[in-house]
C-alpha positions in Angstrom: -49.8 76.5 -111.9 -50.6 73.3 -110.1 -48.4 70.3 -109.4 -49.4 67.5 -111.6 -50.2 64.0 -110.0 -47.0 62.4 -109.6 -48.3 59.1 -111.2 -49.4 61.0 -114.3 -46.0 62.6 -114.9 -43.6 60.0 -113.7 -42.9 58.8 -117.2 -42.4 62.4 -118.7 -39.7 63.6 -116.4 -36.6 64.5 -118.5 -32.9 65.1 -117.8 -32.8 68.4 -119.5 -30.1 70.9 -118.6 -31.4 73.5 -116.3 -30.2 76.2 -118.8 -30.5 75.2 -122.4 -27.9 76.0 -125.1 -30.2 77.7 -127.5 -33.6 79.4 -127.7 -34.8 76.9 -130.0 -33.8 74.2 -127.5 -35.7 76.1 -124.7 -38.7 76.7 -127.0 -41.5 79.3 -127.1 -43.8 80.4 -124.3 -47.3 79.0 -124.8 -50.0 81.1 -123.2 -52.2 78.0 -122.5 -55.1 78.6 -120.1 -55.3 75.0 -118.7 -53.7 75.2 -115.1 -51.7 72.1 -115.7 -50.0 73.7 -118.7 -48.9 76.7 -116.9 -45.4 77.7 -118.0 -45.5 75.4 -121.0 -43.1 75.9 -124.0 -43.3 74.6 -127.4 -40.1 73.4 -129.4 -39.2 71.0 -132.0 -37.4 67.8 -131.0 -34.1 66.8 -132.5 -36.3 64.4 -134.6 -38.5 67.3 -135.6 -41.6 66.5 -133.4 -43.5 69.2 -131.6 -42.9 68.8 -127.9 -44.3 70.6 -124.9 -41.8 71.3 -122.1 -43.3 71.9 -118.7 -41.2 73.2 -115.8 -41.8 71.6 -112.5 -43.4 73.8 -110.0 -40.6 73.3 -107.6 -38.2 74.9 -110.1 -36.3 71.6 -110.3 -36.4 69.9 -113.7 -38.8 69.6 -116.5 -41.4 67.3 -118.0 -41.3 66.7 -121.8 -44.6 65.7 -123.3 -46.1 65.3 -126.8 -49.6 66.7 -127.4 -51.3 63.2 -127.1 -49.9 63.1 -123.4 -51.1 66.7 -122.7 -54.6 65.7 -123.9 -54.5 62.8 -121.7 -53.1 64.3 -118.4 -53.4 68.1 -118.7 -57.0 68.7 -119.6 -56.2 71.5 -122.2 -59.1 73.9 -122.9 -60.7 74.6 -126.3 -58.5 77.7 -126.4 -55.3 75.5 -125.8 -56.4 73.0 -128.5 -57.1 75.7 -131.0 -53.7 77.5 -130.3 -51.9 74.2 -130.6 -53.4 73.5 -134.0 -52.3 76.9 -135.2 -48.6 76.5 -134.1 -47.7 72.8 -133.9 -46.7 72.4 -137.6 -44.4 75.4 -137.6 -41.0 74.2 -138.6 -39.2 77.0 -136.5 -41.6 78.2 -133.9 -40.9 81.8 -132.7 -42.4 84.0 -130.1 -43.6 86.2 -132.9 -45.4 83.5 -134.5 -46.9 82.1 -131.1 -48.0 85.7 -130.2 -49.8 86.2 -133.7 -51.5 82.9 -133.3 -52.6 83.6 -129.6 -54.1 86.7 -130.7 -56.0 85.1 -133.4 -57.4 82.5 -131.1 -58.3 85.2 -128.6 -59.9 87.4 -131.3 -62.0 84.4 -132.1 -63.4 84.4 -128.6 -61.8 81.2 -127.2 -60.6 82.9 -124.0 -63.6 84.9 -123.4 -64.8 88.5 -124.1 -62.1 90.3 -122.1 -59.4 88.5 -124.1 -61.2 88.9 -127.2 -61.5 92.7 -126.7 -57.8 93.0 -125.7 -56.8 91.0 -128.8 -58.9 93.2 -131.0 -57.2 96.3 -129.4 -53.8 94.9 -129.7 -54.3 94.1 -133.4 -55.5 97.7 -134.1 -52.5 99.0 -132.4 -50.2 96.8 -134.2 -51.6 98.0 -137.5 -51.0 101.7 -136.4 -47.3 100.7 -135.5 -47.0 99.0 -139.0 -48.3 102.1 -140.6 -46.0 104.4 -138.8 -42.9 102.0 -139.4 -43.9 101.9 -143.2 -44.0 105.8 -143.4 -40.7 106.0 -141.4 -38.9 103.6 -143.6 -40.3 104.9 -146.7 -38.9 108.4 -145.8 -35.5 107.0 -144.6 -34.9 104.6 -147.4 -36.3 106.9 -150.3 -33.9 106.5 -153.2 -31.5 104.0 -151.6 -30.6 101.5 -154.1 -32.1 98.1 -153.6 -34.3 99.2 -150.7 -37.7 99.3 -152.5 -37.5 95.5 -153.0 -37.2 94.8 -149.2 -39.3 97.6 -147.7 -42.3 95.7 -147.2 -40.5 92.7 -145.6 -38.7 95.3 -143.3 -42.0 96.6 -142.2 -43.1 93.2 -141.3 -39.8 92.5 -139.3 -40.0 95.8 -137.4 -43.8 95.7 -136.6 -43.1 94.3 -133.1 -40.2 96.6 -132.3 -40.8 99.9 -134.2 -37.7 101.8 -135.6 -36.6 103.5 -132.4 -37.8 106.6 -130.2 -37.9 109.9 -131.8 -39.0 108.8 -135.3 -42.3 108.5 -137.2 -43.9 105.4 -135.8 -42.5 105.8 -132.4 -41.5 102.5 -130.8 -43.3 103.1 -127.6 -46.6 101.7 -129.0 -44.8 98.5 -130.4 -45.2 95.2 -128.6 -41.7 94.7 -127.5 -40.9 98.1 -125.9 -44.3 97.8 -124.2 -43.2 94.3 -122.8 -40.1 96.0 -121.5 -42.0 98.8 -119.8 -44.3 96.1 -118.1 -41.2 94.1 -117.0 -39.7 97.2 -115.4 -42.8 97.8 -113.5 -43.1 94.2 -112.4 -39.6 94.4 -111.0 -40.4 97.7 -109.2 -43.5 96.2 -107.8 -41.5 93.2 -106.3 -39.4 95.6 -104.4 -42.3 97.2 -102.7 -44.0 94.0 -102.1 -41.0 92.3 -100.6 -40.8 95.1 -98.0 -44.0 93.9 -96.7 -43.8 90.3 -97.1 -44.5 88.1 -94.0 -41.8 85.7 -94.2 -38.1 85.5 -95.1 -38.8 82.7 -97.7 -41.3 85.0 -99.5 -38.8 87.8 -99.5 -36.1 85.6 -100.9 -38.4 84.3 -103.6 -39.3 87.9 -104.5 -35.6 88.7 -104.6 -34.9 85.8 -107.1 -37.8 86.9 -109.4 -36.7 90.5 -109.2 -33.1 89.5 -110.0 -34.3 87.5 -113.1 -36.2 90.6 -114.3 -33.3 92.9 -113.5 -30.9 90.8 -115.5 -33.2 90.5 -118.4 -34.0 94.0 -118.7 -30.7 95.5 -119.9 -30.1 92.6 -122.3 -33.4 93.1 -124.0 -32.9 96.7 -124.1 -29.4 96.3 -125.7 -30.9 94.0 -128.3 -33.5 96.6 -129.1 -31.0 99.4 -129.4 -28.8 97.3 -131.6 -31.8 96.6 -133.9 -32.6 100.3 -134.1 -29.1 101.2 -134.7 -28.9 98.8 -137.6 -32.0 100.3 -139.2 -30.4 103.9 -138.7 -27.2 102.7 -140.4 -28.6 100.7 -143.2 -29.5 103.4 -145.9 -25.8 104.5 -146.0 -24.5 101.0 -145.9 -26.9 100.0 -148.8 -25.9 103.1 -150.7 -22.2 102.3 -150.3 -23.0 98.6 -151.5 -21.6 97.4 -148.3 -24.5 95.1 -148.0 -26.7 93.5 -150.6 -30.4 94.1 -149.7 -31.2 90.4 -149.0 -28.4 90.2 -146.6 -29.4 93.5 -144.9 -33.0 92.0 -144.5 -31.5 88.8 -143.1 -29.5 90.8 -140.6 -32.7 92.8 -139.4 -34.5 89.5 -138.9 -31.7 88.1 -136.7 -31.5 91.2 -134.7 -35.3 91.7 -134.3 -35.5 88.0 -133.0 -33.1 88.7 -130.1 -35.3 91.1 -127.8 -38.2 88.8 -128.7 -36.7 85.8 -127.4 -35.1 87.4 -124.3 -38.7 88.8 -123.3 -40.6 85.6 -124.2 -42.5 84.5 -121.4 -42.4 87.6 -119.3 -45.8 89.2 -120.5 -47.6 86.3 -118.9 -45.7 86.5 -115.7 -46.2 90.4 -115.5 -50.0 89.8 -116.1 -50.1 86.9 -113.5 -48.6 89.4 -110.9 -50.8 92.3 -111.8 -54.0 90.0 -111.8 -53.2 88.5 -108.4 -53.6 91.8 -106.6 -51.9 92.5 -103.1 -53.8 89.5 -101.3 -53.0 87.0 -103.9 -49.3 87.8 -104.7 -47.6 85.3 -102.3 -49.3 82.4 -104.1 -48.6 83.9 -107.5 -45.0 84.2 -106.6 -45.0 80.4 -106.4 -45.9 80.3 -110.0 -43.5 83.1 -111.0 -40.5 81.5 -109.5 -41.1 78.2 -111.5 -41.8 80.0 -114.7 -39.0 82.4 -114.9 -37.7 82.6 -118.4 -34.0 81.9 -117.9 -32.1 82.7 -121.1 -30.0 80.0 -122.7 -26.3 80.1 -123.3 -26.8 81.5 -126.7 -27.7 84.9 -125.3 -24.4 85.3 -123.4 -22.6 86.6 -126.7 -25.5 89.0 -127.5 -25.1 92.9 -126.5 -25.5 93.7 -122.8 -23.9 93.3 -119.6 -22.6 89.8 -118.6 -24.7 88.4 -115.8 -24.5 85.2 -113.6 -27.5 83.1 -114.3 -26.1 80.2 -112.7 -26.1 82.0 -109.3 -29.7 83.0 -109.7 -30.7 79.4 -110.6 -29.0 78.0 -107.5 -31.0 80.7 -105.5 -34.2 79.6 -107.2 -33.7 76.0 -106.2 -33.3 77.2 -102.6 -36.4 79.2 -102.5 -38.8 77.4 -104.8 -41.7 75.7 -103.0 -42.2 72.1 -103.1 -45.7 72.5 -104.5 -49.1 74.2 -104.0 -49.4 77.4 -105.9 -52.0 79.0 -107.9 -54.8 78.8 -105.3 -58.4 77.9 -106.2 -60.0 75.0 -108.1 -59.5 74.2 -111.8 -62.4 76.2 -113.0 -61.4 79.3 -111.1 -57.7 78.9 -112.4 -59.0 78.5 -116.1 -60.9 81.7 -115.7 -57.9 83.5 -114.1 -55.8 82.4 -117.0 -58.4 83.7 -119.4 -58.0 87.0 -117.6 -54.3 86.8 -118.2 -55.0 86.6 -121.9 -56.8 89.9 -121.8 -53.8 91.3 -119.9 -51.2 90.1 -122.1 -52.7 89.8 -125.6 
């Protein structure tokens, strides 16, 4: 990510809370390839307009722009324009909707051949997970009153999470469990890198990024476990008529959204770190610290251990650089960001 020219963004600085109240307020991570749109999020404004939220590279504050301002100041790529067209009219944008749109844009070749191949592979794998989920649910809910009417919808809801380990359609191949594995690997890599970092400032920045990852991991894991447990319990509850089928489906939708929101934004960070390699990771850490997906207060009542995000955000303000990250010119950064689309399809 590059710092935008001060004159270009002066009018878009917003007095947003550093930690929002809800995920809808925080918005969905948008995997744009334009360097000036690094870390961008899409949300609906209180008036219903589509807004782009950009974190300041310093980690202090946000810019709020409409798409016309992005076109004027941020040089969005063809990939970014196509992605925006697919998602900007969504009344309630979600990470799942953005992920599906981003895969479709990559599949169409807008981010290069590497991202296109990765998107094709991800879609094939998703189809395999969906087939496994369908078979597992068909077996588990066979003969359960009312289940046949919601089975197809349940498959769609669980396609990103699977139905839990140890079952047909093992969850390990699904998108969200894979994102958890990547986040765990990122956190472990930070520990190793920090031991070799050349400056105390770099070590402190690594500790902040690792802290955010380590605080997210148990929350996302608990959210997935709660979803899988609900799937496990549903047949008996439906058979006892404790739940109507439509209420059961709505419950699954709510539970499946939680790990997706908690992990939203992390795949791009993990890909950025992996793509940087040992020689580029100090520069990459600049972007990582600015882009850390801090969960809003809504997540505080979800399953998982209670954690102190306020302390971590104070630490981020201390270690966040004043500017500079990313390294390279605009063309090189666009190419790098297209590579990230291949690593996080």
